[in-house]
KEKEBA-159219 format. One record per residue (C-alpha): residue in three letters; x, y, z. Coordinates in nm, 3 decimals. Layout:
KEKEBA-159219
{"ALA", {X, Y, Z}},
...
END
This chain:
KEKEBA-159219
{"MET", {-3.014, -2.371, 1.061}},
{"ARG", {-2.791, -2.554, 1.304}},
{"GLN", {-2.500, -2.383, 1.474}},
{"ARG", {-2.256, -2.622, 1.310}},
{"THR", {-2.376, -2.516, 0.964}},
{"ARG", {-2.359, -2.147, 1.057}},
{"LYS", {-2.001, -2.193, 1.179}},
{"LEU", {-1.901, -2.363, 0.853}},
{"ILE", {-2.059, -2.089, 0.642}},
{"GLY", {-1.908, -1.820, 0.866}},
{"THR", {-1.563, -1.976, 0.836}},
{"PHE", {-1.577, -1.965, 0.456}},
{"LEU", {-1.714, -1.611, 0.458}},
{"LEU", {-1.435, -1.494, 0.688}},
{"LEU", {-1.169, -1.664, 0.477}},
{"GLY", {-1.308, -1.498, 0.165}},
{"TRP", {-1.328, -1.160, 0.337}},
{"VAL", {-0.971, -1.178, 0.470}},
{"THR", {-0.841, -1.275, 0.126}},
{"PHE", {-1.029, -0.991, -0.043}},
{"TYR", {-0.918, -0.743, 0.225}},
{"ALA", {-0.552, -0.847, 0.192}},
{"LEU", {-0.561, -0.802, -0.185}},
{"VAL", {-0.721, -0.457, -0.159}},
{"VAL", {-0.470, -0.342, 0.103}},
{"MET", {-0.178, -0.469, -0.108}},
{"ALA", {-0.308, -0.281, -0.411}},
{"ILE", {-0.345, 0.039, -0.210}},
{"MET", {0.003, 0.006, -0.061}},
{"ALA", {0.154, -0.063, -0.404}},
{"GLY", {-0.011, 0.252, -0.533}},
{"VAL", {0.104, 0.465, -0.239}},
{"ALA", {0.451, 0.319, -0.170}},
{"TRP", {0.620, 0.503, -0.457}},
{"ILE", {0.514, 0.849, -0.334}},
{"PRO", {0.790, 0.902, -0.069}},
{"VAL", {1.059, 0.792, -0.317}},
{"ALA", {0.921, 1.020, -0.587}},
{"MET", {0.908, 1.308, -0.338}},
{"LEU", {1.276, 1.259, -0.251}},
{"VAL", {1.381, 1.246, -0.617}},
{"ILE", {1.182, 1.560, -0.702}},
{"TRP", {1.323, 1.739, -0.397}},
{"TRP", {1.675, 1.640, -0.506}},
{"MET", {1.616, 1.759, -0.864}},
{"ALA", {1.470, 2.092, -0.749}},
{"ARG", {1.758, 2.187, -0.521}},
{"PRO", {1.938, 2.503, -0.628}},
{"ASP", {2.291, 2.478, -0.760}},
{"PRO", {2.566, 2.533, -0.504}},
{"GLU", {2.721, 2.878, -0.515}},
{"ALA", {3.077, 2.756, -0.567}},
{"ASP", {3.348, 2.966, -0.735}},
{"GLU", {3.433, 2.770, -1.049}},
{"ALA", {3.589, 3.054, -1.250}},
END
């Protein structure tokens, strides 16, 4: 196989790999990105009530 043919095949393989990799990383980030927000909301909900004199 000539080098020119190998370069063409390699170019298409790399483009396919980069596309696949980007999609996988986006899916992982979309699945993980909500965790810090959920942690903050749960922390806020679990805080004890302030000990203020309301009577």
